[in-house]
C-alpha positions in Angstrom: 35.0 62.0 295.1 32.1 60.5 293.7 28.7 60.2 295.3 25.8 58.2 294.5 22.4 60.1 296.0 19.2 58.3 296.4 16.2 60.3 296.7 12.3 60.2 296.4 12.6 63.1 294.1 12.9 63.7 290.1 9.4 62.7 289.5 8.0 64.1 286.5 4.1 64.8 287.3 4.5 65.6 291.1 6.9 67.9 292.9 7.1 67.1 296.6 8.0 70.0 299.0 9.5 68.3 301.7 11.5 65.3 299.7 12.9 68.1 297.4 14.2 69.8 300.3 16.1 67.3 301.9 17.7 66.6 298.4 18.6 70.3 298.1 20.5 70.1 301.2 22.2 67.1 300.5 23.4 68.0 296.9 24.5 71.7 298.5 26.5 69.8 301.5 28.2 67.4 299.2 28.8 69.9 296.5 30.6 72.3 298.9 33.5 69.7 298.8 35.8 70.8 296.1 36.2 67.4 294.1 32.6 66.1 294.6 30.9 64.5 291.7 27.3 63.7 292.3 25.1 61.1 290.6 21.3 61.0 291.6 18.9 57.9 291.9 15.6 59.3 291.2 12.3 58.7 289.5 12.8 60.5 286.4 16.4 61.3 285.8 15.7 64.5 283.0 13.3 66.1 285.7 16.1 65.7 288.2 19.2 66.8 286.3 17.3 69.7 285.1 16.3 70.4 288.8 19.8 69.8 290.4 22.3 70.3 287.8 23.9 67.0 288.3 23.9 63.4 286.3 21.1 61.0 287.4 20.1 57.5 286.9 16.6 55.9 287.3 15.7 53.8 290.6 15.0 50.2 290.4 11.1 50.5 290.8 9.2 48.5 293.2 5.3 49.0 293.0 3.0 49.6 295.8 0.6 47.3 294.0 3.1 44.4 294.2 2.8 41.8 297.1 5.8 41.3 299.2 7.0 38.3 297.3 7.2 39.7 294.0 9.1 42.8 295.8 11.6 39.9 297.4 12.0 38.5 294.1 12.7 41.6 292.3 14.8 42.5 295.1 16.9 39.2 294.9 17.1 39.5 291.1 18.4 43.0 290.9 21.0 42.3 293.6 22.0 39.1 292.6 25.9 38.1 291.8 25.0 37.6 287.8 23.4 40.9 287.8 25.9 42.8 289.7 28.8 41.2 287.8 28.2 43.2 284.9 26.0 46.2 285.3 23.5 47.4 282.5 24.7 50.6 281.0 22.6 53.7 283.1 21.8 51.4 285.8 21.9 52.2 289.8 24.3 49.2 290.1 26.7 50.5 287.5 26.5 53.9 289.1 27.2 52.3 292.5 30.0 50.5 291.1 31.5 53.6 289.8 31.0 56.0 292.8 33.3 55.7 296.3 30.3 56.1 298.8 26.5 55.7 298.5 24.1 58.2 300.2 20.6 57.9 301.1 19.0 61.2 301.5 16.5 62.4 304.0 12.8 60.6 304.1 10.4 58.7 305.8 10.1 55.9 303.6 12.0 53.1 305.5 8.0 51.9 306.6 5.6 49.4 306.1 3.5 51.9 304.8 6.1 52.8 302.0 7.3 49.1 301.8 8.5 49.6 297.8 10.5 52.4 298.9 12.0 50.5 301.6 12.8 47.9 299.3 14.7 50.4 296.8 17.0 51.3 299.7 17.8 47.6 300.6 18.7 47.5 297.1 21.1 50.0 297.0 22.2 48.8 300.2 23.2 45.5 298.9 25.0 46.9 295.8 27.0 49.2 298.2 28.0 46.0 300.0 28.7 44.0 297.0 31.1 46.8 295.4 32.4 47.7 298.8 31.2 51.5 299.1 30.5 52.9 302.4 27.0 53.6 303.0 25.7 56.9 304.9 22.1 57.4 305.9 20.9 61.0 306.7 17.8 62.8 307.9 15.2 59.3 308.2 11.9 58.8 309.9 11.4 54.7 310.4 8.6 53.1 311.0 6.8 53.6 313.4 4.8 50.7 312.1 7.1 47.8 310.6 6.0 44.3 309.6 8.3 41.5 311.0 9.7 41.1 307.2 10.3 44.9 307.1 12.1 45.4 310.5 14.5 42.7 309.0 14.9 44.8 305.7 15.6 47.8 307.7 18.0 46.2 310.1 20.1 45.2 306.9 20.2 48.8 305.9 21.3 49.8 309.6 23.5 47.1 309.9 25.7 48.0 307.0 25.4 51.8 307.1 28.6 53.6 308.5 26.6 56.5 310.2 22.9 56.5 310.2 20.8 59.9 311.1 17.4 59.8 312.6 15.7 62.8 312.7 12.9 62.4 315.9 13.2 60.1 318.9 11.0 57.4 318.0 13.2 56.5 314.7 16.2 57.0 317.2 15.2 54.2 319.8 13.7 51.7 316.9 17.2 52.0 315.2 19.1 51.4 318.1 17.4 48.0 319.0 17.8 47.1 315.6 21.6 47.6 315.2 23.5 44.3 315.5 25.4 43.6 318.5 28.9 43.0 316.7 31.1 44.8 318.8 30.4 47.3 322.2 29.2 50.7 321.2 28.1 49.7 317.8 25.1 51.2 318.1 26.7 54.9 319.4 28.9 54.8 316.8 26.6 54.4 313.8 22.9 55.9 314.9 22.7 59.3 315.9 19.5 61.7 316.6 19.8 64.6 314.4 17.7 67.2 312.9 15.8 67.3 309.3 18.4 68.3 306.9 16.1 70.8 305.4 16.7 73.3 308.6 19.6 74.0 306.3 17.7 74.9 303.4 18.9 78.4 302.0 16.5 80.2 299.7 18.9 82.2 297.5 18.0 84.6 294.8 16.5 82.1 292.6 13.8 81.5 295.5 13.3 84.9 296.1 12.8 85.8 292.3 10.1 82.9 292.5 8.0 84.9 294.6 8.2 88.5 292.5 4.8 89.2 291.4 3.0 86.9 293.8 2.3 89.9 296.0 2.4 88.4 299.3 0.1 90.6 301.9 2.1 92.2 304.8 0.5 90.0 307.4 -0.1 86.5 306.7 -0.6 82.8 308.1 1.0 80.1 305.9 -1.3 77.1 305.9 -0.3 73.5 303.9 -3.0 70.7 304.2 -2.3 67.4 302.5 -4.7 66.0 300.3 -6.4 63.4 302.1 -7.6 63.5 305.9 -5.1 60.5 306.8 -6.0 57.8 308.8 -9.0 59.8 311.0 -11.7 58.3 309.4 -13.3 61.9 308.2 -14.8 62.0 304.9 -13.0 64.1 302.0 -15.8 66.5 302.2 -15.9 67.0 305.6 -12.0 67.2 305.7 -12.4 70.2 303.3 -15.3 71.9 304.8 -13.4 71.8 308.1 -9.9 73.2 306.7 -12.1 76.1 305.2 -14.0 76.9 308.3 -11.2 76.6 310.5 -8.8 79.1 308.7 -11.8 81.3 307.9 -12.0 81.7 312.0 -8.3 82.0 312.3 -7.8 85.0 309.6 -10.6 86.8 311.8 -9.0 86.0 315.3 -5.5 86.9 313.9 -6.7 89.7 311.4 -4.1 88.0 309.0 -4.5 86.5 305.2 -4.1 82.9 305.1 -2.1 82.0 302.2 -2.4 77.9 301.4 1.0 76.6 300.6 0.9 73.5 298.7 3.6 70.7 299.5 2.5 68.6 296.6 1.8 69.1 293.1 2.6 69.8 289.6 5.3 72.8 288.8 3.7 72.4 285.3 0.3 71.2 283.7 -2.8 69.5 285.7 -3.1 70.1 289.4 -2.5 67.1 291.7 -2.0 66.5 295.2 -2.5 69.5 297.6 -3.2 71.7 294.8 -6.6 70.1 294.4 -7.5 70.2 298.3 -6.4 74.0 298.0 -8.8 75.1 295.7 -11.4 73.5 297.3 -10.9 75.0 300.4 -11.0 78.6 298.8 -13.9 77.8 297.0 -15.6 76.6 300.4 -14.1 79.2 302.4 -16.5 82.3 303.6 -13.7 85.1 303.0 -11.7 86.4 300.3 -8.6 86.7 302.7 -7.9 83.0 301.7 -5.6 82.4 299.0 -4.3 79.5 297.2 -0.5 79.8 296.3 1.1 77.9 293.2 3.1 75.3 293.6 6.7 76.5 294.1 10.3 75.0 294.8 11.2 74.1 298.4 13.4 76.9 298.6 10.7 79.2 297.6 8.2 77.5 300.1 10.4 78.1 302.7 11.0 81.8 302.0 7.4 82.2 302.3 7.0 80.0 305.5 10.0 82.6 307.1 7.6 85.5 306.4 4.7 84.7 308.0 3.3 85.3 311.7 2.2 81.5 312.0 2.8 78.1 310.4 -0.4 76.1 310.8 -0.4 72.2 308.8 -0.8 69.0 308.3 2.4 69.1 306.7 5.6 67.8 308.3 8.2 69.9 306.5 6.2 73.0 306.9 6.6 72.8 310.8 10.5 72.1 310.1 10.4 75.2 307.9 8.7 77.3 310.5 11.3 76.0 313.3 14.4 76.9 310.9 12.7 80.4 310.7 12.0 80.9 314.1 8.1 81.3 313.2 5.5 80.0 315.8 4.2 76.8 314.5 1.0 74.9 315.3 0.6 71.2 313.4 -2.5 69.2 313.2 -1.6 65.5 313.3 -3.8 63.0 310.9 -1.9 59.9 311.8 0.4 58.5 314.2 3.0 58.4 311.4 2.5 62.3 311.5 2.7 62.5 315.4 6.2 61.1 315.2 7.5 63.0 312.9 5.9 66.5 314.0 7.4 65.7 317.3 10.8 65.0 316.2 10.9 68.8 314.3 8.9 70.2 317.1 9.4 69.1 320.7 12.9 69.9 321.0 12.1 73.3 320.1 9.7 73.6 323.1 6.6 73.4 320.7 5.1 70.0 321.7 1.9 71.7 323.3 1.0 73.2 319.8 0.9 69.8 318.0 -2.7 69.3 317.9 -4.6 65.7 317.2 -7.5 65.8 314.4 -9.7 64.4 317.4 -9.0 67.7 318.8 -9.5 69.7 315.8 -11.5 72.7 317.8 -8.6 73.5 319.8 -6.8 74.6 316.5 -7.9 78.0 316.4 -7.4 78.7 320.2 -3.7 77.2 319.9 -2.8 79.1 316.9 -3.8 82.4 318.7 -2.3 81.6 321.9 1.2 80.9 319.3 1.1 84.2 317.9 0.4 85.7 321.4 3.3 84.5 322.5 5.1 85.6 319.4 8.1 87.4 320.5 8.9 85.0 323.4 8.3 82.5 321.1 10.7 83.5 318.4 13.1 84.4 321.2 13.5 80.9 322.3 13.2 79.6 318.5 16.1 81.5 317.3 18.2 80.6 319.9 17.1 76.8 319.0 17.2 77.0 315.5 20.6 78.5 315.4 22.3 75.8 317.3 20.0 73.2 315.1 21.8 74.3 312.0 25.5 74.4 313.8 24.6 70.8 314.6 23.4 69.7 311.1 26.6 71.4 309.7 28.5 69.4 311.9 26.7 66.4 311.3 27.6 66.7 307.5 30.9 67.4 308.2 31.4 64.1 309.8 29.8 62.5 306.8 32.0 63.7 304.6 35.0 63.0 306.6 34.1 59.4 306.5 33.4 59.3 302.7 36.7 60.6 302.3 38.1 57.8 304.5 39.7 60.1 306.9 39.2 60.0 310.6 35.4 61.5 310.8 35.2 64.4 313.4 32.9 63.3 316.3 29.3 64.2 315.8 28.6 66.7 318.8 25.5 66.4 321.2 22.0 66.9 319.8 21.2 70.8 320.7 19.8 71.4 324.2 15.8 70.6 324.5 13.4 73.5 325.4 10.4 72.8 326.8 6.8 74.7 327.3 4.1 74.2 330.0 0.7 75.7 328.8 -2.2 75.9 331.4 -5.0 76.7 329.2 -8.5 74.7 328.8 -7.4 74.2 324.8 -3.9 72.9 325.8 -5.6 70.3 328.5 -7.7 69.1 326.0 -5.5 68.8 323.4 -3.1 66.6 325.9 -6.3 64.3 326.8 -6.8 63.7 323.2 -3.6 62.5 322.2 -3.5 59.2 324.1 -6.3 57.9 322.7 -5.7 59.2 319.5 -2.2 57.8 319.1 -3.6 54.4 320.1 -6.2 54.6 317.7 -4.0 56.0 314.9 -1.4 53.3 315.6 -4.2 50.6 315.1 -5.3 52.4 312.1 -1.9 52.2 310.5 -2.0 48.4 311.4 -5.2 47.7 309.9 -4.4 50.0 307.0 -1.5 48.1 305.7 -3.3 44.8 306.6 -5.7 45.8 304.4 -3.5 46.8 301.5 -2.0 43.3 302.0 -5.4 41.7 301.4 -6.3 43.9 298.4 -2.8 43.2 297.1 -3.6 39.4 297.7 -7.2 39.7 296.5 -5.9 41.5 293.3 -3.0 38.7 292.8 -5.4 36.2 293.2 -8.0 37.6 290.7 -5.1 37.8 288.0 -4.5 34.4 288.9 -8.2 33.4 288.6 -8.4 35.0 285.1 -5.2 33.5 283.8 -6.3 30.4 285.1 -10.0 30.7 283.3 -8.0 32.0 280.3 -5.9 28.8 280.2 -9.2 26.4 280.7 -10.7 28.4 277.8 -7.4 27.6 275.7 -7.6 24.1 277.1 -11.5 23.4 276.2 -10.8 25.3 272.7 -7.5 22.9 272.1 -9.6 20.0 273.2 -12.5 20.4 271.3 -9.5 20.8 268.2 -8.4 17.9 269.2 -11.8 16.0 269.3 -12.5 17.4 265.8 -9.3 15.9 264.5 -10.0 12.9 266.2 -13.3 12.5 264.7 -11.8 13.6 261.1 -9.2 10.8 261.5 -11.7 8.1 262.6 -14.1 9.2 259.5 -11.4 8.9 257.3 -10.0 5.7 258.7 -13.8 4.4 258.6 -13.7 5.7 254.7 -10.1 4.1 254.2 -11.6 0.8 255.8 -14.9 1.1 253.5 -12.7 1.4 250.2 -10.2 -1.0 251.5 -13.4 -3.7 252.0 -14.6 -2.8 248.7 -11.2 -3.1 247.2 -10.9 -6.4 248.8 -14.5 -7.5 247.6 -13.6 -6.4 244.1 -10.5 -8.5 244.2 -12.2 -11.4 245.6 -15.0 -11.2 242.8 -12.3 -10.8 240.0 -10.4 -13.9 241.5 -13.6 -16.0 241.8 -14.4 -14.7 238.0 -11.1 -15.8 237.0 -11.2 -19.1 238.7 -14.7 -19.9 237.2 -13.2 -19.0 234.0 -10.4 -21.4 234.1 -12.4 -24.3 235.6 -14.9 -24.1 232.4 -11.7 -23.8 230.1 -10.5 -27.0 231.4 -14.1 -28.7 231.3 -14.6 -27.9 228.2 -11.1 -27.7 226.7 -11.7 -24.2 225.2 
């Protein structure tokens, strides 16, 4: 069975733990099928093949700097009958043509915020449709903010997919609303509420070998913070200082070391992403018990999380790893997009009170202390939920592989039982009160952000057009000067020709008069 799997992975200069974790699981699940052959669609094929051990092709490539019209034109060109009738060697289209099934691996890229990734996924959907290949989509957050034209693109994907897994309730509801009403019950057959695929990530011996020599302390908190403050409006230096102060107080309150675990960065070479923020936090902290870890593979990151007494993060997959390992978790939301994803991972596990909006930043430490204080109770609940979550996600993949093979797919079981936790503490009340206003503000901030991005792109395109126009006008003026000079030269030449012609006529007339006089004199005198 030949699979083509698209994921936002395989970047040469940036390793993203969450995206790679979901692709790791997709490759693991598919590879368990004895006859499976996998081709990945990625950022850099050599990097991906080195990591996953399977062939890869380079994705089409849509730029976040393009206008929607430029992206739409590229999409139309790459998926035209002319292009697909004879795919280029090594292209995505050739890989899809030679496959038997197309899979879009987990991610949160089907949103106006990352519209360039949405176009990539629409392109492979159209290719799958053209070559009559089934499309399976797993572990997705969609939206939550979608421009009308982006919603139409998303509807095209879910409208063709055989199965579509949504990893949070908001995405599930949005997708159900987008499914075409082609026949009764179609949405039940296509869109399912699932877990994040990363709950199935296995550390393995290779990951444990990565941790040798790191000398992890016996009691530690694992902390993962994004490299920027999201839509909070907090300045970067204030954000770094707030993290350092919070983690210092948390280290004292729990009598534990704090390990900063980057979820984006470079496995080799110059530090990027979360690495830069982590180093700045360590420099700003008032304790030596805060330490920045190097970038590591997703499997190793999951193993580090499993050994912690607590996970505190603004990173979504840090919460996913924690829940899967039955580790108490506190998530800090920096945007509405973050809130939606955190709820997807934590609400079913009974951890909703531990999702803290940035506007309630002062409640992070009390929430963390409370989560650790309930350690045994929380871990017991999480262990039961995590086991049922893994069972469910394995069953989901059994269904997907059954659909890929053309057999009658096994029915998708009911989503695991949800747990609820009611906490009557001042910090929890403050968190609940902050969230309503935070989410409303964050939603508007998201809209403002992508509208501003549209404005920036249009202004950039306008500036480029004006620059081209200026060059064209300059070239036109230069050409006009050349024409004027040629015209002047022609006129001068013609003027000189006219003068010479007049001189020649005058000389000829003079000779004619002279000759006439000579003949007249001869005639009078006879000689």
